[in-house]
C-alpha positions, 0 to 999 in steps of 0.5 A, a space after each residue: 767272369 763272376 765269381 760267387 760261393 755255393 750257398 749264393 749260386 744254390 739260392 740264385 741258380 736261375 739269375 746266374 744260369 740266365 746270365 751264363 747263357 744270355 750273356 756268354 759269362 763264366 761264373 766260378 763257384 767257390 767252395 770251402 775246400 778250394 775245389 772251385 767250379 766253372 760253369 759255362 754255356 754250352 755254346 762256349 764249351 763247345 767252342 773251348 773244345 773245338 779250339 783246343 782240337 784245332 791248335 792241339 794239332 801242329 799242322 792246323 796250327 801252322 797253317 793258321 799261323 801262316 794265314 795270320 802272318 798273311 793278313 797282317 802283312 796284306 794290311 801293312 
């Protein structure tokens, strides 16, 4: 994850946006009022939302936890 201030981001926007989309890097844009902003690619955002949805459902999370436990048992 990179961090830069607002002015530097504005001056180098293309470079930073290319890094976000090509390298899946997230960027924190620091601001004077401490209300920072994070920029991430749409793919990364969609993945985050999907994970939040899946793990936010107790039934899904239990199923995933059990599957993980079974996989770990098979490796032993």
